[in-house]
C-alpha positions as a LaTeX table, in Angstrom:
\begin{tabular}{lrrr}
\hline
Residue & $x$ (\AA) & $y$ (\AA) & $z$ (\AA) \\
\hline
Met1 & $-0.24$ & 11.49 & 8.98 \\
Lys2 & $-1.79$ & 14.94 & 7.75 \\
Leu3 & $-0.33$ & 18.11 & 9.15 \\
Leu4 & $-1.69$ & 21.90 & 9.20 \\
Leu5 & 0.95 & 24.78 & 9.00 \\
Val6 & $-0.61$ & 28.01 & 10.11 \\
Leu7 & 2.70 & 30.11 & 9.61 \\
Asp8 & 3.66 & 33.66 & 7.56 \\
Ser9 & 7.69 & 32.85 & 7.45 \\
Arg10 & 8.45 & 31.05 & 3.97 \\
Glu11 & 11.90 & 30.00 & 5.56 \\
Val12 & 10.46 & 28.33 & 8.81 \\
Arg13 & 7.49 & 26.92 & 6.35 \\
Lys14 & 10.19 & 25.20 & 4.25 \\
Arg15 & 12.09 & 23.75 & 6.95 \\
Ile16 & 9.02 & 22.39 & 8.72 \\
Glu17 & 7.70 & 21.02 & 5.47 \\
Asp18 & 11.16 & 19.72 & 4.28 \\
Tyr19 & 11.08 & 17.57 & 7.92 \\
Val20 & 7.75 & 16.69 & 7.74 \\
Lys21 & 7.74 & 15.12 & 4.41 \\
Thr22 & 10.22 & 12.78 & 5.30 \\
Leu23 & 7.84 & 11.24 & 8.25 \\
Gly24 & 4.99 & 10.50 & 5.18 \\
Ala25 & 3.19 & 13.70 & 6.68 \\
Glu26 & 0.29 & 14.88 & 4.19 \\
Ile27 & 1.15 & 19.04 & 4.74 \\
Val28 & $-1.79$ & 21.50 & 4.57 \\
Cys29 & $-0.62$ & 25.52 & 5.09 \\
Tyr30 & $-2.37$ & 28.61 & 5.78 \\
Gln31 & $-0.79$ & 32.18 & 6.09 \\
His32 & $-4.13$ & 33.11 & 7.90 \\
Ile33 & $-5.49$ & 32.21 & 11.12 \\
Leu34 & $-9.25$ & 32.75 & 10.58 \\
Lys35 & $-9.04$ & 30.45 & 7.53 \\
Ala36 & $-7.01$ & 27.94 & 9.12 \\
Met37 & $-9.60$ & 28.25 & 11.76 \\
Asp38 & $-12.60$ & 27.57 & 9.27 \\
Asn39 & $-11.00$ & 24.69 & 7.55 \\
Val40 & $-10.17$ & 22.71 & 10.44 \\
Asp41 & $-13.09$ & 20.50 & 10.56 \\
Glu42 & $-12.56$ & 19.85 & 6.65 \\
Ile43 & $-8.82$ & 18.80 & 6.65 \\
Ser44 & $-9.08$ & 17.16 & 10.49 \\
Pro45 & $-5.42$ & 17.01 & 10.99 \\
Asp46 & $-3.61$ & 14.55 & 13.13 \\
Gly47 & $-1.35$ & 17.52 & 14.13 \\
Ile48 & $-1.00$ & 21.38 & 13.82 \\
Val49 & 1.99 & 23.26 & 13.77 \\
Val50 & 1.18 & 27.26 & 14.46 \\
Ser51 & 3.63 & 30.39 & 14.78 \\
Ala52 & 3.28 & 32.67 & 17.58 \\
Ala53 & 6.19 & 34.84 & 16.37 \\
Asp54 & 3.89 & 35.37 & 12.95 \\
Phe55 & 0.56 & 35.49 & 15.24 \\
Pro56 & 1.62 & 36.80 & 18.44 \\
Arg57 & $-2.24$ & 38.20 & 19.26 \\
His58 & $-4.36$ & 34.97 & 17.24 \\
Trp59 & $-2.36$ & 31.83 & 18.28 \\
Lys60 & $-4.32$ & 31.48 & 21.49 \\
Thr61 & $-7.51$ & 31.86 & 19.52 \\
Leu62 & $-6.39$ & 28.83 & 17.16 \\
Val63 & $-5.67$ & 26.67 & 19.92 \\
Ser64 & $-8.48$ & 27.36 & 22.29 \\
Phe65 & $-10.53$ & 26.71 & 19.05 \\
Val66 & $-9.01$ & 23.54 & 18.17 \\
Arg67 & $-8.97$ & 22.47 & 21.89 \\
Ser68 & $-12.68$ & 22.95 & 21.97 \\
Glu69 & $-13.31$ & 19.74 & 20.18 \\
Arg70 & $-9.84$ & 18.22 & 19.52 \\
Pro71 & $-8.07$ & 17.07 & 23.30 \\
Pro72 & $-4.25$ & 16.26 & 22.93 \\
Glu73 & $-4.30$ & 12.54 & 22.45 \\
Thr74 & $-6.51$ & 13.16 & 18.90 \\
Cys75 & $-4.47$ & 16.26 & 17.67 \\
Thr76 & $-1.35$ & 17.43 & 18.56 \\
Val77 & $-0.42$ & 20.84 & 18.45 \\
Val78 & 3.08 & 22.44 & 18.41 \\
Leu79 & 3.46 & 26.20 & 19.14 \\
Leu80 & 6.84 & 27.80 & 17.25 \\
Tyr81 & 7.74 & 30.99 & 19.39 \\
Gly82 & 9.98 & 33.68 & 18.88 \\
Asp83 & 12.46 & 35.78 & 20.94 \\
Phe84 & 10.20 & 37.69 & 22.46 \\
Phe85 & 7.94 & 35.11 & 23.92 \\
Ser86 & 7.53 & 35.29 & 27.71 \\
Glu87 & 7.02 & 33.00 & 30.50 \\
Gln88 & 3.64 & 34.26 & 31.17 \\
Glu89 & 2.73 & 33.13 & 27.63 \\
Arg90 & 4.76 & 30.09 & 28.07 \\
Lys91 & 2.29 & 29.03 & 31.15 \\
Lys92 & $-0.65$ & 29.94 & 28.73 \\
Ala93 & 0.21 & 27.57 & 26.11 \\
Leu94 & 0.76 & 25.03 & 28.69 \\
His95 & $-2.73$ & 25.74 & 30.17 \\
Leu96 & $-3.80$ & 25.08 & 26.59 \\
Asn97 & $-2.44$ & 22.22 & 26.24 \\
Val98 & 0.36 & 22.46 & 23.57 \\
Ser99 & 2.12 & 19.41 & 23.10 \\
Cys100 & 5.39 & 20.85 & 22.45 \\
Leu101 & 7.11 & 24.74 & 21.94 \\
Leu102 & 10.05 & 25.05 & 19.69 \\
Asn103 & 12.11 & 28.23 & 19.34 \\
Glu104 & 11.58 & 28.81 & 15.36 \\
Ala105 & 14.76 & 30.59 & 15.42 \\
Arg106 & 16.86 & 27.38 & 16.25 \\
Leu107 & 15.05 & 24.32 & 14.60 \\
Asp108 & 17.82 & 22.18 & 14.82 \\
Lys109 & 18.71 & 18.45 & 15.11 \\
Arg110 & 17.74 & 18.59 & 18.60 \\
Ala111 & 14.38 & 20.29 & 17.85 \\
Leu112 & 13.69 & 18.69 & 15.18 \\
Ser113 & 13.75 & 15.43 & 17.03 \\
Arg114 & 11.51 & 17.04 & 19.62 \\
Leu115 & 9.29 & 17.95 & 16.79 \\
Arg116 & 9.63 & 14.16 & 15.39 \\
Glu117 & 8.58 & 13.14 & 18.94 \\
Ala118 & 5.49 & 15.24 & 19.45 \\
Phe119 & 3.93 & 13.63 & 16.00 \\
Arg120 & 5.19 & 9.83 & 16.84 \\
Pro121 & 1.60 & 8.46 & 17.29 \\
Tyr122 & 0.96 & 9.54 & 13.87 \\
Ile123 & 3.95 & 8.30 & 11.92 \\
Ser124 & 4.37 & 4.61 & 10.69 \\
Ala125 & 6.88 & 2.31 & 12.17 \\
Glu126 & 8.34 & 1.80 & 8.52 \\
Lys127 & 8.94 & 5.45 & 8.45 \\
Trp128 & 10.36 & 6.48 & 12.03 \\
Val129 & 13.00 & 4.02 & 11.13 \\
Asp130 & 13.84 & 4.72 & 7.67 \\
Asn131 & 14.15 & 8.26 & 8.32 \\
Leu132 & 16.58 & 7.58 & 11.10 \\
Ala133 & 18.49 & 5.14 & 10.56 \\
Val134 & 21.95 & 6.09 & 9.57 \\
Arg135 & 24.59 & 3.97 & 7.92 \\
Pro136 & 27.84 & 3.48 & 10.05 \\
Glu137 & 31.14 & 3.73 & 8.63 \\
Ala138 & 31.36 & $-0.27$ & 8.92 \\
Ser139 & 28.80 & $-2.81$ & 10.12 \\
Leu140 & 27.93 & $-3.39$ & 13.58 \\
Ala141 & 28.07 & $-6.77$ & 15.15 \\
Met142 & 24.29 & $-7.71$ & 16.26 \\
Leu143 & 22.93 & $-10.76$ & 17.30 \\
Ile144 & 19.30 & $-11.62$ & 18.03 \\
Thr145 & 17.76 & $-14.40$ & 19.77 \\
His146 & 14.76 & $-15.83$ & 18.09 \\
Pro147 & 11.58 & $-15.18$ & 20.27 \\
Leu148 & 10.13 & $-18.76$ & 19.53 \\
Thr149 & 12.91 & $-21.21$ & 19.43 \\
Gly150 & 15.27 & $-19.11$ & 21.36 \\
Ala151 & 18.19 & $-19.56$ & 18.40 \\
Leu152 & 20.70 & $-17.63$ & 18.71 \\
Ile153 & 21.10 & $-15.77$ & 15.33 \\
Pro154 & 24.44 & $-13.30$ & 14.76 \\
Gly155 & 24.45 & $-11.10$ & 11.88 \\
Lys156 & 24.90 & $-7.32$ & 11.21 \\
Ala157 & 23.48 & $-4.27$ & 12.33 \\
Val158 & 24.31 & $-2.17$ & 8.53 \\
Gln159 & 22.08 & 0.94 & 9.69 \\
Ile160 & 20.73 & 2.27 & 12.90 \\
Ser161 & 19.97 & 5.17 & 14.92 \\
Pro162 & 18.69 & 5.86 & 18.94 \\
Asp163 & 15.41 & 4.91 & 17.16 \\
Gly164 & 15.69 & 1.41 & 14.84 \\
Ala165 & 18.28 & $-0.65$ & 13.46 \\
Val166 & 18.27 & $-2.92$ & 9.73 \\
Phe167 & 19.91 & $-5.94$ & 10.62 \\
Val168 & 21.27 & $-8.44$ & 8.33 \\
Pro169 & 21.59 & $-12.22$ & 9.78 \\
Asp170 & 24.14 & $-14.26$ & 8.68 \\
Arg171 & 21.75 & $-17.36$ & 7.96 \\
Pro172 & 18.10 & $-15.26$ & 6.49 \\
Val173 & 16.44 & $-18.41$ & 6.60 \\
Leu174 & 16.76 & $-18.58$ & 10.39 \\
Val175 & 14.16 & $-15.64$ & 10.61 \\
Lys176 & 11.99 & $-15.85$ & 7.60 \\
Asn177 & 9.15 & $-16.90$ & 9.89 \\
Leu178 & 9.08 & $-13.67$ & 11.43 \\
Thr179 & 6.55 & $-11.53$ & 10.84 \\
Ala180 & 6.19 & $-7.34$ & 11.22 \\
Gly181 & 5.09 & $-6.41$ & 14.81 \\
Thr182 & 7.07 & $-9.28$ & 16.49 \\
Glu183 & 8.97 & $-8.48$ & 19.55 \\
Leu184 & 12.65 & $-9.07$ & 20.12 \\
Pro185 & 13.78 & $-9.17$ & 23.73 \\
Gly186 & 16.55 & $-10.34$ & 23.42 \\
Cys187 & 19.15 & $-8.35$ & 21.29 \\
Ser188 & 22.81 & $-7.16$ & 21.64 \\
Ile189 & 24.88 & $-4.61$ & 19.22 \\
Arg190 & 28.10 & $-4.04$ & 19.53 \\
Ala191 & 29.05 & $-0.29$ & 18.93 \\
Gly192 & 32.70 & 0.93 & 19.52 \\
Gly193 & 33.35 & $-0.66$ & 22.92 \\
Ala194 & 30.26 & $-0.81$ & 24.36 \\
Leu195 & 27.32 & $-3.44$ & 24.00 \\
Leu196 & 23.93 & $-2.56$ & 23.34 \\
Ser197 & 20.67 & $-4.65$ & 24.80 \\
Pro198 & 17.53 & $-3.21$ & 23.47 \\
Val199 & 14.04 & $-4.55$ & 22.68 \\
Cys200 & 13.34 & $-4.28$ & 19.58 \\
Arg201 & 10.15 & $-4.74$ & 17.39 \\
Ile202 & 10.46 & $-6.11$ & 13.44 \\
Val203 & 8.94 & $-3.37$ & 11.00 \\
Arg204 & 9.86 & $-5.38$ & 8.15 \\
Asn205 & 11.55 & $-8.73$ & 7.63 \\
Gly206 & 12.07 & $-9.81$ & 3.96 \\
Glu207 & 14.77 & $-10.36$ & 1.27 \\
Gly208 & 17.47 & $-11.12$ & 4.07 \\
Val209 & 16.64 & $-7.79$ & 5.56 \\
Met210 & 14.82 & $-6.87$ & 8.62 \\
Val211 & 13.94 & $-3.53$ & 9.95 \\
Leu212 & 13.96 & $-2.94$ & 13.44 \\
Glu213 & 12.44 & $-0.34$ & 15.80 \\
Phe214 & 13.74 & $-0.02$ & 19.54 \\
Thr215 & 10.93 & $-0.38$ & 21.79 \\
Ala216 & 13.18 & $-0.11$ & 24.86 \\
Leu217 & 16.57 & 1.37 & 24.84 \\
Ser218 & 18.12 & 3.27 & 28.15 \\
Leu219 & 19.64 & 6.65 & 28.36 \\
His220 & 22.74 & 5.43 & 28.06 \\
Glu221 & 22.94 & 3.35 & 25.63 \\
Arg222 & 20.85 & 6.30 & 23.66 \\
Asn223 & 23.52 & 8.89 & 24.67 \\
Ile224 & 26.20 & 6.08 & 23.32 \\
Leu225 & 24.53 & 5.77 & 19.60 \\
Asp226 & 23.95 & 9.67 & 19.69 \\
Met227 & 27.57 & 10.46 & 20.00 \\
Ile228 & 28.87 & 7.80 & 17.55 \\
Phe229 & 26.70 & 9.53 & 15.12 \\
\hline
\end{tabular}
């Protein structure tokens, strides 16, 4: 994933850079709108982050220029705004097909999560899960159903987040033939007093450890994991 950052604030730039690097992003940064526009074609970014707070008059020029050749499906545009961003400016951003708007003064966990979601199509499954899975205080009991044989395979989730888990089966030999990309529709995880039933996809499998991405998780189940971790 290649990202173009068009920011002037050093503090905001560092906050964004530090986060997106963990997602495997290659970063190109400019502090001048015109220079960024001159090099968009050469850079060919998957995503752009531009600050309306730093460039209140020229961010629309940049976004219009980008959108003339790159639709939202091929280039995600995230607009950072400040305290004096009006409703009229917000409507202009939506009209220009800005993918995501974030208050740059509040780049907290929730805001960075929205940033991550905006760039989801360009983040590898491994980075998506490895960056987000957190180690619980104790391993969680987990059970998967082998998609070919129907066998129940117990084990433990040693890392977990609302986006994925690291599963250690009690008998790794039972899953050694399952490859990356295989979907596991039958999974159960005991989290506190709740039983979760996510649909999982294998990201990586080997050496007795299986990295899983959640492809379907109800809002209620996601909230449970958010509260636990």
